[in-house]
C-alpha positions in Angstrom: 84.1 108.0 72.0 81.6 105.3 72.9 83.8 102.2 73.4 87.2 101.8 74.9 89.4 98.7 74.9 91.7 98.9 77.9 94.8 97.1 79.2 94.5 95.9 82.7 96.2 97.2 85.8 96.4 95.9 89.3 94.8 97.7 92.2 91.4 99.3 92.0 91.0 98.3 88.3 87.4 97.2 88.0 86.2 100.1 90.2 88.1 102.5 87.9 86.4 101.0 84.9 83.0 101.4 86.5 83.7 105.1 87.2 84.8 105.7 83.6 81.6 104.1 82.4 79.4 106.0 84.8 81.1 109.4 84.3 81.6 109.4 80.6 79.1 106.9 79.2 81.9 104.8 77.7 81.5 101.0 77.3 84.8 99.4 78.4 86.3 96.1 77.3 89.5 94.7 78.6 92.2 92.1 77.8 94.8 90.2 79.7 98.2 90.5 78.2 101.9 90.5 79.3 105.0 92.0 77.8 106.5 88.6 77.2 103.5 86.9 75.7 101.4 89.6 74.2 97.6 88.9 74.2 96.6 86.0 76.4 92.9 86.4 76.8 90.1 89.0 76.3 86.6 89.9 77.3 83.8 88.7 75.0 80.7 89.6 77.1 80.8 86.4 79.2 82.4 85.9 82.6 86.1 86.7 82.9 88.3 86.3 79.8 88.1 83.9 76.9 91.6 82.5 76.1 93.2 83.4 72.8 93.2 80.4 70.5 97.0 80.6 70.0 97.6 80.4 73.8 97.5 77.3 76.1 96.7 78.4 79.6 97.0 76.3 82.8 96.4 77.1 86.4 99.2 75.7 88.4 100.6 75.4 91.9 103.2 78.2 92.0 105.7 76.1 94.0 105.3 72.6 92.5 104.3 73.6 89.0 101.7 70.9 88.6 98.2 71.7 87.3 95.6 72.4 89.9 92.0 70.9 90.1 89.3 72.9 88.4 88.1 75.9 90.5 91.2 76.3 92.5 93.2 79.5 92.4 96.8 79.3 91.3 99.4 80.8 89.0 98.6 81.5 85.4 101.0 79.5 83.2 100.9 80.1 79.5 102.4 78.4 76.4 102.4 80.3 73.2 101.6 78.5 69.9 104.0 80.7 67.9 107.1 79.2 66.2 108.6 82.7 65.9 108.3 83.4 69.6 108.1 80.1 71.5 107.2 80.4 75.2 106.7 77.0 76.9 104.9 77.0 80.3 105.7 80.6 81.1 104.8 81.4 84.7 103.2 84.9 84.6 103.2 85.5 88.4 99.5 86.3 88.2 96.9 84.3 90.1 93.5 83.4 88.7 91.2 80.4 88.4 89.7 78.5 85.5 86.0 79.2 84.8 85.8 76.7 81.9 88.3 74.1 80.8 89.0 72.2 77.6 89.0 68.4 77.4 92.8 68.3 77.9 92.5 70.3 81.1 93.8 73.6 79.7 91.8 76.7 80.4 89.1 77.9 78.0 87.8 80.8 80.1 89.9 82.5 82.7 88.6 84.5 85.8 89.7 88.1 86.5 93.1 88.2 88.1 93.0 87.6 91.8 96.4 89.3 92.4 100.1 88.4 92.2 101.3 85.1 93.4 102.3 85.5 97.1 99.9 88.4 97.6 97.2 86.2 99.1 96.6 85.7 102.8 95.4 82.3 104.1 92.4 82.6 106.4 90.8 79.5 107.9 92.5 77.4 105.2 91.2 79.6 102.4 93.4 82.0 100.4 92.0 85.5 100.2 93.3 87.5 97.3 93.4 91.3 96.8 90.8 90.9 94.0 88.2 89.9 96.6 88.5 93.3 98.3 88.1 95.1 94.9 84.9 93.2 94.4 83.7 94.3 97.9 84.3 97.9 96.9 82.4 97.5 93.6 79.4 95.8 95.3 79.1 98.1 98.3 76.9 101.2 97.7 78.8 104.4 98.5 82.2 102.6 99.0 85.3 104.5 98.0 88.0 102.2 99.3 88.5 99.2 101.5 91.2 97.1 103.2 91.1 93.7 104.9 93.4 92.8 107.7 93.9 89.1 108.7 94.9 88.4 112.3 95.1 85.4 114.6 93.5 85.5 118.0 93.1 82.7 120.5 94.2 80.2 117.8 91.6 81.3 115.4 92.1 83.2 112.1 90.0 86.4 111.9 89.5 88.9 109.0 88.2 92.4 109.4 87.3 94.7 106.6 87.6 98.5 106.9 85.6 100.5 104.4 85.7 104.2 103.4 82.2 105.5 102.4 81.1 108.6 100.7 79.5 111.2 102.9 75.8 110.4 103.5 76.0 106.7 102.4 73.7 104.2 104.1 75.9 102.3 106.5 73.4 99.5 107.2 73.0 98.8 103.4 76.7 99.1 102.9 77.5 96.6 105.7 75.0 94.1 104.3 76.4 94.4 100.8 80.0 94.2 101.9 79.4 91.0 103.9 77.5 89.3 101.1 80.2 90.3 98.5 83.1 89.1 100.6 81.5 85.8 101.4 80.5 85.2 97.8 84.0 85.9 96.4 86.2 84.6 99.3 84.0 81.6 100.3 84.4 82.6 104.0 82.6 85.1 106.2 84.2 88.4 107.3 84.4 88.6 111.1 83.8 92.3 111.2 83.0 95.2 108.9 84.0 98.7 110.1 83.8 102.1 108.6 86.7 104.6 108.7 87.2 108.1 107.4 90.1 107.4 105.0 92.9 105.1 103.8 96.3 106.1 102.4 96.3 106.1 98.6 98.9 103.4 98.6 97.3 101.2 101.2 97.4 97.5 100.3 94.0 95.8 99.7 94.8 93.0 102.1 97.3 92.9 105.1 98.6 89.8 106.8 98.7 90.8 110.5 99.0 87.3 111.7 102.7 87.5 112.0 102.8 91.0 113.6 
């Protein structure tokens, strides 16, 4: 087998794909689909997913329901152009952002999923999604797992990232890569990067410690 078309899963999804590609030499392609809608969007070699022509996708405020400005992360809302299975503005509960839009404001190209609505933590007025921490693991040489914890100290939001590295990994290079990846994807700086021996298998990617 040289090519695999895979259904997505939450958690360490992209890192798992990279391991499959590295370990078995398999080229992986993915789609975004739901049980209610079927196929919504799929990879075509460009960034993120291109939206299926029979789907109208919007990025909306999960509370108000109105469409958000381009580039903002919100809930993926889908309308199916299918008379036999009509779905009008179905809220998927997934969060993403529009990479490209059509003239009517609907999404032409969708980013990778950022997480589930409600899974983000607001840090210094920016929502940080679990997907950002996945990207940190992928970009950090030798990283096995990571977790971010947001806290509030002296009236200031802080976010610290704990990373599990493979034995013998270069910590200086790993720290630099992790800082750069987090800032690129989250649009804020990490306050601290630390290295730890292990994380539980079911450890969440991001923890809101501001209310603890």
